N, C-alpha and C positions, 0 to 999 in steps of 0.2 A: 465506139473505137477504143481498142485496147491501149494500154500505157505505152506499150512497146511500139505499136503502129504510130501513136502520136509522136514519140521521140524520134522514129526513123524518118518521119515526114519533115522534121526541123533539121535533121542530120544530112539529108539528101543534097541540098544546094553546096555543102562544104565537104563533100565525100573525099575530094582530094586532100583537103587540109587533114581530114580525120585519118586517112590511110597514112599519110606522112607522120602525124603524130604517133601513130601506133608503131610505125617501123623504127622511128627514133627511141621510142620507149623501150622497144625490145633490145636495140643496141645497148641502150644505158643500162637495162637490167644485166644484159650479159656482162658488160664491163665491171658491174659491181662484183661479180664473182671472181674476178681475177685476183684481188688483193689478198684474200685469206690463202688462196692456193700458193701465192708468191711468198707469203710469211711462212708457210708450212716447208715449202721447199728450201727457203733460206736457213732456217733453224735446223732442219734435219740434214742437209746436204752441204749447202755452201759454207755455212759458217763452220761446222766441224772440220771440214776440208781446208779451211782458211782460203777459199778460192775468192779473192778480193776482186779480181777481174770480172767474173760471172756476177758476183754480188752488186757490182757497179752497174753492170748491164741490166740486171733485173731491176735495180732502184730506177734507172733511167726509163726502162720500159713501164713501170708502174706510174711513174711521173707522167709519161706520155697517155697512159690510160686515164689518168685523173684530169688531164687537159682536155683530153677527147670527150670525156663525160661531162666536163663544164660546158663545152660548146654544145653538145647534144642535149643537155640538161636546160640549157638556155632556150634552144629551139622548142622543146617540150613544153616548159613553163609558159613561154611567151605565146606560141601558136595555140597552146591549149586554152588559156584564158581568152585569146582571141576568139577561139571557136566558141567558147562558152558565152561570150559577150555578143557575138553574131546570132546565136540562137536566141539568147534573151530578148535581143533586140526585135527580131523576126516574131517571136511569140508576143511581145508588148504591141507590135504592129497589128498583129491579128485580133489580139484581145481589143484593143481600142477600136478597130473597124468593127468588130461584133458589138460592141457597146453601142457604137453609132447606130447600129440597125435595130436595137432594141426599143420596143414600144413604150409610149408614155407611162403605161401602167407600171413598169418595171422601176421607172425612176421615182414614180409616186410613193413607191413602197421600199426604196432602198436609199440609204443615206449615201451621200457624195463622198464622205470621208471613207467609206467602207469600200466604194468602187476605187477610189484612189489607193487603198492600201492593197487591193488585189492587182492593180496595175502596176504599181511600184515596189512594193516591199515583198510581195510573194515571189514575184518573177525574179528578184535579186537573189533569193535563195535558191531557186532552181538553176540559176546561171553557173553557180559554184559546183553544183552536182553535175550538170550536164557535161561540163569540160573534164572534172576530175573523176567522174564516175567510171565511164569505160576504160579510160587511160589508166587510172589507178588500180583499177581491177586486172587490167592485163599486165601492168608492171609487176603487181603484187604476185600474180600467177606465175610469171617467168621467174622471178626471184624465188618464190616459194619451192617451186619444183626443182629449180636448178640447184638451190642450195641443199635441199633434201636429198638430191641425187649425189651430190659431192660429199655430204656428210655420210651417206650409206657407203659410198666408195672408201672414205677414210675408215669407218668403224661402223658395224652394223649393230653393235650392242648399245652403244651410246645413242644411235639413231632411234633405236626401239624405245629408249625412255623419253625422247622427244615425242615420238608418236603416241605414247601413252597419255601425255600431258595435253597434247593438241585437242582430243575432244572436250576436255575440261574448259579450254579456252573457248571453244565454240559454243558449248552448252551455256557458259556464262554470258557470252555476247547475246545469243539469241533471248535468253531469259530477259535482259534488259531491253531488248528491242521494242517490244509491244508498248512498255511503259513509256519509252521516249517518243514513240509515234503519237500516242496519245497527249502528252503534255506539249510536243511541238505543235499539234494542231490547235491546241487550247491557246497557246501563245500566239500564234497567227491571228486568231479570232480576236484576242485582246487587243492586239496593237491596231487591228482594224477598228475596234470601239474608240481607241484612244484618238486615232486619226479623224474619226467621224466626230467626237466631242470637241476636238480642237478646231476642225473646220467650221462646225456649227457655232461656236463661240467667237471665233476671230471675224467669221462671216457677218456676224451680228454685233460687232464691237460697239458701234455706235448706239444701238439700243441697250447694250449692257451699260455703257458710261452714262447714257441718258437717265437710267433708272438706278445708277450707282450699285449695280449689283456685280461688281468685280469680284467681291469675296464669294459670292454664291457660285460664280462661274469657276473660280479657283477651286472651291470645294468639289463641285460636279468633276472637274478634270482629276483632281487628286483621287477622287474615289475609283475612277478607271485606271488611273496611274498605278496605284496601290494594288488593284486587282491584276494587273499585268506584273507586277513586281512579285506577287505571290506565286503567279504560275511560273515565272521564270525561276524562282527560288526552288520550285519542284524540279524544274529541268536542270538546274545546277546540281541538286542533291544526287539526281539519278546519273547525270554525267561524271560527277566527281567519283560517285561509287563505280562507275562503269570503268573509267580510266585507272583509278587508283587499284582496283582489283585486277586489271589487266597487268598492271606494273607489278603488283605481288606475285602473280602466278609466274611471270616471266622471270622475275628476280629468283624465285624458289626453283625454277628449272635451271637457271645459271648455276646455283649452289648445288644442285643435284649432280649436274653434268662435271662440275669442278671437283665435288667429293668422289664420285665413282671413276671419273676419268683420272683424278689424282692415284686413286689406289691402282689403276692400271698401268700408270707411269712407274709406280713404285715396284709393281711386280713384273715390269718388262714387257707387258702385253701391248703396250703402245709407246711410241716415242713422244717426247715433249712437243716436237713440232706437231703431231697429229692433235694432241690435246688443245695447243694454242691455236691451230687452224680451225678444229672444231668449234671452239668457242667463239671465234670469229665469224664462223659461218651460222652459228646460232644467232647471233646478232643479225646476219643478213637474212636468215629465216624468220626472225620475229619482226624484222622491219616491214615486210610485206603484210604480215598478220596485223601489226599495228596500223598500218596504212589501211587495210581493210576495215579495221574497228573505227578509225577516224572517218572513213569513207561512209560507214554505216550511219554515223553521226550526221555528216552531210546529206546522206540519203534521207534521213527522217525529216531535216530541215526543207529540203528540196521538195520531197514527195508532199509534205504539209502543203507547201505553196502550189505544187502541181495539181493537187486534188481540187484546191479552191479555184485554180485556173480551168480546170475541166469542167468544173461545176458551173462556173459562169459561162464558158463556151458552149455548153449543152442547153443553155436557155434559149428556146427558139423565139424570135420575134413573134408577137402575137399578130402583127399585120405585115403581111409579105404579098409580093406580086404573085399572081396566080400564074401557072404554066403559060407561056405564049401570050402574056399580057401585052398590049400594044399602047403605044403613046397617046395620050389623049388629043383630040383635035378639036380645038375651040375656035367656033365661028362667031357665035352669038354672046355666049356666056350665060344662057338660060339654066336655072338651077331648079331641079324638081326633087323634092323630099316627099316620099310616100310611104305612110303608115309606119314609120319607124319607132322602135322602142329601145331605150338604152338605160343600163343601170352601172353605175361605178362599182368596181369591185369592192366587196366587204360592206356595200351599201344595202340597206334593208328594203328600200323601195326605188322604183325606177325613177329616172329623172325626167325622161321622156317617154310617154306611152301613147301608142297609135298616133303619131305626130305627123301631120303633112303639112307642107309650105311649097308654094311655087314662086320663084322670083323670075321675072321676065328679064330679057335681054336689055341691059343698060338700065335697068330699073334700080333705083336707090331706096332701099327700105330701111326701117329701123325695127329693131326688137326691144321692147321694154317690158317691165315687170318686177316685182319685188325679188330680193335676193333669193336664190333657189329655184327660180322659176323655169330655168334650163337654157337661159339666153347664151352663156359662155360654152355650155355643152354643144350647142348647135355650131358655134364657131371652131369647136375641135373635131366634130365628126365630118364635116364637109371635106377638109384636106385629109381625113383618114388618120388622125392622130389616135384616135379611139374607133373601134369597130362596133357598129349598130348590131343588136341581138337579132332583129328581125326588120323587115321592109328594105327599100332601097333608095339611094342617092343617085341621081343622074345629071351630068352636065352636057347640054347640047344632046340629049338622048343617049349618052354613053354612061353606062353604070360605072360608078368610080371604083367598084371592086374589080372591074375587068380591065383597067388601065394601069400603067406603071405608077407607082408611088412618086417616082422622080418626076415625071411629066406632069401629073396632077398638082403636085406642090409648087412646081416652077410657075405654074399659071395662075396661082392664088397669092396674093399679098396680104399680110396679116399685120396690123398694128395693135398692140396690147396696152393695157393700162401700165403695167411694169415693163419699162424698157431694159433690155440687157444691151449693154455696151462691151465690147471686148477690149481687154487691156491693150492699148495700141493708140494711133493717132486718129484724128477726126477724119482724115482721108480714108484710112484703112477701114473705118467703120462704116463709112458711107458705100465704099467699094464692095462691102460684103453683099450688097444688093445684086451685083454683077461683077464677078471677079475679073472679068476681060474689059471691063469699061475703061475708057481712057480718061486721062486727067481733066480734059474737056467736058466731058459728060458728067464727071463727078461735080465739077463746078455748076453745070446747068441744073443737075438735080438739087443742089444746094440752094441755089437761087429759087426755084420752084418751091422749096420747102420753107423758105424765109429765112434760112439760117446763115446765108452767104455773108451779109454784112457783119454778123457778130463773128463769124470764123475770121474773117479779114481784119477784124480789130484786135485780134490776139497776136502777140508778137511773133509766134510760129506760125500763124494760119493754119492751113489744113494739116501740118505736120505737128500740131499741139497734141501732146499726150492727154488723153481723157482719164487715165487712171484705172484702177480696177473697178469694173462694173460701172465705169463712167462717173466715179465720185467726184471728180473735179468740176463737173458741170451741173447745172441745176436741172429739175425735173422737166421744164419746158424746153431747154437747150437738148436735152437727150432725146426728148419726144420728136423734135424737128429734125433731128439727125435720123432718127427712125423712120420718118416720114421720106426724107432724102433717100434712104436706102431703098424704099419701095417705089420711089419715082425711078430709081435706076433700075430696079427689076422690071418695072413696067408690065405688070400682070393684067390680064383682061377681067379678072375677079378680085374684089377688095373686101376684106373683113375688117372692120374697126371695132375692137372689143374694149368698150369703156376707155377710149384712148386720150380723153381729156378730164377723167372724172377727178384725177388727183391734183388738177392745176388750179391756180387762182383765176379769177374771171378775165382779167387783162391778158395773161399768157393764153387762157382758153380761147379768147377770141382771135388772137394772132394764129394759133395753131389751126383753129376751125377754118380760116380762110385757105391755109395750106391744104387741108383734108379736102375742103370744097374744091379745089383746084385738082386734087389728086383723084377725086371720085369722078370726073368728068368723063364720060364716054366709057365708063366701066359698071359693070354690074357690082353693086354694093351693098353690103349687109352692115348696119351699124347696131352695135349693142350699145344701148343708151343708159346712162346713168342721170345725166342732167338733161331732162326733158325739153329745156329751153333750146338746146342745140340741134333738135331734130324736127322743128316745127315746119321746115320747108321739104321733108322728105316726101317722095312720091307715094310712100304707103308706110303706115306704122302699125306693127303687128304686137298686140298685147298678149302676154303669156301669163297663166296661172298654173303652178303645179304641172308643168311640162305639156300644157294644152293651150291653144289659141281660144282666147275668151271673145276678142273682138279685133277688128282691124278695119282700117281706113285712112284718110287724110287726117291732119291735126284737127281742122274745123268739124269734120264729120265725127270725130270720136268725141270732141267736146259737147256737141250737140246731142249725143246718146245720153250724156249724163250718167256714165256707167264706170267701169274700172279706170280707164284712161283719165277721165275727168277727175275722179278721186285722186289718183296718183299725180296729175298735173297740179291741182290746188295744193295738195301736200308739199310738192316741190317749190311752188311760189310762196307758200307760208314759210318754208325751211330758209328759203333764198331771203326773204324780207327779214326774218330774225337775224 
């Protein structure tokens, strides 16, 4: 989509406001042309004739014009900025909505700070240009041609001098344009890097302090900060050269007009009023030119952000609904994985290769194996967080590629080792499992997750703030809130991705009780780190390098004296130590 089409799309909802602004801008530009004409008329006609009455009337008329311009200028300024903010808000809404659609692979390879910079900083630059661009260009055009016509009417010779200098101004502006574009784009990239560095350091502040690496983080940030300063310095040099050069050309033109116009006054070719009026019109003539030059600076800033906006909006989600995809209909919750292969982006070898697995309705199985065996990958491809390269995955006979992502993921509950809680209250975090749940349902879910008594022991109960990422709670408390969240969601399929591996034994036992309750009458896949927690599973599947090497119950696998038995003994030894 062309730049113009994109802009028109965002202007369309505010068409009335846009037209009103243009009409007011036209009136305002027209009023600006009155004062020089009034000065010329007063000097050449009224003052020599000592027509004090007409002079008073002209003065009152000019005062009325100034007051009218003030009112119209207020409308143009306020409504124009409001238009820009409305468009910025809509663009930010669309960009955030698009980001929500992007696949996990995008977030795997893009820093959060970079995304935030595009969402906030880049669009702020666009806002200024969006409201000032068309409006200032129109104002400048009216003033430019209006003042040029009136200057030509006053004296064609002096007007020709102005027209000779005009190409020099335009050439100077375009000479600097490409340099400014390059530096503004570099500036946008550098501020994104600063945001990314700051977000990374602040997000890991506890690790930073634990390893006393504050100075190291300060140095890393300062490196990015100085890089940004260097590119901004280049921007300042170009901008200073640009505007000071414009001022020099304009001042030289003023001097030239004063010189030749003065000689024409001395020779009687023109009156003093014409010279004064002409000089005032030159100011009016240069005002739109200066406005256009300022607009060019705003344009460079805005377009640098706009290109980055378009770049991100043009990234298609790797995983989308196919045309005419239907909602999944889960009756039993049977999962069939057939001959799939999967490789992470930039990885040299596949994580899963020709992998097949069938999970019966209501079956509670566990996946075990060393790190890198492919266990967590399976938990990510069933809800289609990643797309397999070959093979198929079906639930109750429905290929997950042929159903809507929304319905698929609504029917799968996932509890991970790293629990993410949103900054807000305990009630809000539990309710995230079902945003339409009643307070009574939230309490019931908390009780089933064995978190209710703890919550009620807090002074503010369910309205207790958890802090950013749940920093005010322990790992076990956060995990039980995440379990309550899934209780509230009530999905027919459950995936537990090493949900207790980072907890102490006592907390693990408490949470395991909640997980056992949660797993009842659901098809459940448990990715296990601690083998002692999966002894009672219906079936244990052992993986090595993306393949199933053995499967069976806990007792059966121990009797085989193979991979699982070795893993289990190693786990027992580690626990004893």
